[in-house]
C-alpha positions in Angstrom: 0.4 0.1 0.2 1.3 3.4 -1.0 0.5 5.8 2.1 0.6 9.4 0.3 0.9 12.8 1.3 -3.1 13.2 0.4 -3.9 10.2 2.9 -1.9 11.4 5.4 -4.1 14.2 5.4 -7.1 12.7 5.6 -6.2 10.4 8.3 -5.1 13.3 10.4 -8.7 14.7 9.5 -10.4 12.2 10.4 -8.6 11.3 13.7 -9.1 15.1 14.8 -12.4 15.5 14.1 -13.5 12.1 16.0 -11.6 13.7 19.0 -13.7 17.2 18.2 -16.6 14.8 18.3 -15.4 13.2 21.7 -14.4 16.4 23.1 -18.5 17.4 22.0 -20.4 14.3 23.6 -18.0 14.4 26.6 -19.1 18.9 27.6 -22.7 17.5 26.8 -22.5 14.6 29.3 -21.3 17.0 31.8 -23.0 20.3 31.3 -25.9 17.4 32.1 -24.8 16.3 34.9 -24.0 19.7 36.5 -27.6 20.5 35.3 -29.2 17.4 36.6 -27.7 18.0 40.4 -27.7 21.4 40.0 -31.5 20.8 40.0 -31.2 18.7 42.9 -30.0 20.6 45.4 -31.9 24.0 44.3 -34.8 20.8 46.3 -32.9 20.7 48.6 -32.0 23.5 49.2 -35.6 24.4 49.3 -36.7 22.0 51.6 -33.9 23.5 54.0 -36.1 26.7 53.6 -39.4 25.4 54.4 -38.2 23.6 57.3 -37.0 26.8 58.4 -39.4 29.2 57.9 -42.7 26.9 57.4 -44.5 25.6 61.1 -45.6 23.2 58.8 -43.0 21.1 58.7 -41.8 21.2 61.9 -45.2 20.9 63.3 -45.4 20.9 67.5 -45.9 16.9 68.2 -47.7 17.0 72.1 -47.6 14.4 74.0 -49.9 13.2 76.4 -48.7 12.5 80.0 -50.2 9.5 82.1 -49.2 9.7 85.4 -49.7 6.2 86.4 -47.2 4.9 83.7 -44.0 7.1 84.6 -42.0 7.4 87.7 -43.0 9.4 90.2 -40.0 11.9 89.3 -41.6 12.3 85.7 -43.2 16.1 85.3 -47.3 15.4 85.0 -48.8 17.1 83.3 -49.1 18.1 78.6 -45.9 19.0 77.1 -44.6 20.0 73.6 -42.0 18.6 72.1 -40.9 20.9 68.4 -39.5 18.3 65.6 -36.1 19.1 65.1 -36.2 21.5 61.8 -33.4 19.1 59.8 -35.2 16.0 60.8 -36.6 16.0 57.2 -32.7 16.2 56.0 -31.4 13.8 58.3 -34.0 10.9 57.5 -32.6 11.7 53.5 -29.1 10.6 54.6 -27.7 10.5 58.2 -24.2 11.2 57.5 -26.1 15.5 57.4 -24.1 17.3 59.8 -25.1 20.9 58.5 -26.0 23.6 55.8 -23.7 26.3 54.4 -24.5 29.0 52.6 -22.9 31.9 51.6 -24.7 34.9 49.9 -23.8 36.0 46.2 -22.4 32.9 45.6 -23.9 29.7 44.8 -22.8 28.0 48.3 -25.9 26.8 49.4 -25.6 23.2 50.1 -25.8 20.1 52.6 -23.1 19.3 54.3 -22.0 15.6 54.9 -19.4 13.6 56.9 -18.3 10.2 55.9 -16.1 7.4 56.8 -13.3 9.2 55.2 -12.3 12.3 52.7 -13.2 9.9 49.7 -16.2 8.6 49.8 -18.6 12.0 48.8 -16.0 13.1 46.2 -18.1 11.3 44.0 -21.4 10.7 45.6 -24.3 13.4 46.1 -26.5 13.9 49.4 -28.8 11.1 48.3 -25.3 8.4 48.1 -25.9 8.7 44.2 -23.3 8.4 41.4 -22.9 12.3 40.7 -20.0 14.3 39.2 -19.8 17.2 41.4 -20.2 14.9 44.5 -20.6 16.6 48.1 -20.0 19.2 50.5 -19.1 17.3 53.5 -16.2 17.6 56.2 -13.2 16.1 57.2 -13.6 12.6 59.1 -11.6 13.4 61.3 -14.2 16.1 62.5 -16.7 15.5 65.8 -18.8 17.4 64.0 -22.1 19.4 66.8 -20.4 22.4 67.4 -17.6 20.2 69.4 -14.7 20.7 66.9 -11.7 23.3 67.6 -11.0 23.5 63.6 -13.8 22.2 61.3 -13.0 21.4 57.6 -15.0 21.4 54.9 -14.2 20.7 51.1 -16.1 21.0 47.8 -15.0 20.4 44.4 -13.9 23.3 42.4 -16.3 23.6 39.3 -15.9 26.7 36.8 -18.9 27.0 36.4 -19.5 28.3 40.2 -21.1 24.5 41.2 -20.3 23.3 45.2 -17.3 24.9 46.2 -16.1 27.3 43.0 -17.6 30.2 43.2 -14.9 30.5 46.6 -12.4 31.9 43.4 -14.0 35.4 44.2 -13.2 35.6 47.4 -9.9 36.3 45.0 -11.2 39.3 44.6 -10.3 42.4 47.4 -14.0 44.0 46.9 -15.8 41.1 46.9 -14.1 39.9 49.8 -14.8 43.0 51.8 -18.1 43.1 51.2 -19.0 39.2 52.1 -16.3 37.9 54.2 -19.0 36.6 56.5 -21.2 32.9 56.0 -23.3 31.0 59.0 -23.4 26.9 58.5 -26.8 26.1 60.4 -26.7 22.4 61.8 -29.2 20.5 63.9 -27.4 22.2 67.2 -28.6 25.8 66.3 -27.0 28.3 63.8 -23.0 29.4 64.0 -21.9 32.6 62.2 -18.1 33.0 60.7 -15.6 35.7 59.6 -13.2 35.2 57.5 -9.3 36.2 58.0 -7.2 35.0 56.4 -7.4 33.4 52.3 -4.8 31.6 50.3 -3.7 29.4 47.8 -1.2 26.3 48.7 -0.3 23.0 48.2 -2.6 20.5 49.8 0.4 18.6 51.4 0.7 22.5 53.3 0.5 22.3 57.3 -3.2 24.5 56.9 -5.5 21.1 57.9 -4.5 20.3 61.3 -7.1 19.2 64.2 -5.5 18.1 66.8 -2.6 20.6 67.4 -0.3 18.1 68.8 3.0 19.5 67.7 1.6 23.4 68.3 -0.7 25.5 70.1 -4.4 26.5 68.3 -3.1 30.3 69.1 0.1 30.2 67.0 -1.9 28.2 64.3 -4.5 31.1 64.1 -1.1 33.4 64.0 0.6 31.3 60.8 -3.1 30.9 58.7 -3.5 34.5 59.5 0.1 35.3 58.2 -0.4 33.3 54.9 -3.0 35.0 53.6 -2.6 37.1 50.5 -5.8 39.4 51.0 -6.4 42.5 53.4 -9.1 41.7 56.1 -9.6 43.4 59.2 -10.6 40.2 60.9 -10.0 40.1 64.7 -8.6 36.6 66.3 -10.5 36.2 69.1 -8.5 32.9 70.3 -11.5 31.9 72.3 -13.7 30.8 69.6 -13.9 28.2 66.8 -12.2 28.6 64.1 -13.7 26.7 60.3 -12.0 26.3 56.7 -12.9 25.3 53.2 -11.3 24.2 50.8 -11.6 23.3 47.2 -8.4 23.2 43.9 -7.1 25.7 42.7 -4.5 25.6 39.9 -2.4 27.8 40.2 0.6 26.0 41.8 0.6 21.9 41.5 -1.8 20.2 43.6 -3.3 23.1 45.0 -6.3 24.4 47.0 -7.6 27.6 47.9 -8.1 27.8 51.3 -10.1 30.2 53.3 -10.5 30.5 56.6 -12.5 31.9 58.6 -13.2 32.7 63.0 -16.4 32.4 64.9 -18.3 35.0 65.4 -19.2 35.6 69.5 -23.3 35.3 69.9 
């Protein structure tokens, strides 16, 4: 068989067309998966909002106390039991530990905690396969507001879903106007104020939860000194720390770290 210049060109064009078609299919499937995921989390967000504002979603349950069936020390009479507003989300997934919402971003998602930090990388809140994964708490954390340093992870996406919109905090004006956010948990709400933002390799010293080799105060000071953005947040060393982490490709195996201190109520 004689290979001519024309045959080579035709073959290269065919390969290029096949690659283009494959990329087109990948983009369609990726966009479809993201759209489905966005729709699903929007439904969850509505459920979360209804449990906060709709009294019918968390009805008071009247319990009749029968004196002769109770020990003498138990109070006699009627009392009211109010269902936890997060009960509906806990029924869907018992790994649910809270909800994160950041104004002026797409961040409005439930938080889960798995057996390790890989479990929720590619499954959603219903534990179904999902390219966007879930927003999840570090498995070393206890939750329930008991951690000195809580760490929450989410995928970076160019369209801003999951933790993609955290890139907005690399803009000083956006940071100045949106430096606080809220975490709602079955135990109540906590508000946080950002004090440090930096892009660093994933294997850095920024995910310590035990502070065996350093003090909590020194750790906070280290994070504060790492910041590439200016903040005026006062660090109260008596309050808890929360870090948001997502991918960033400015450095090899990079991560965007956003550190925030609890706001005293």
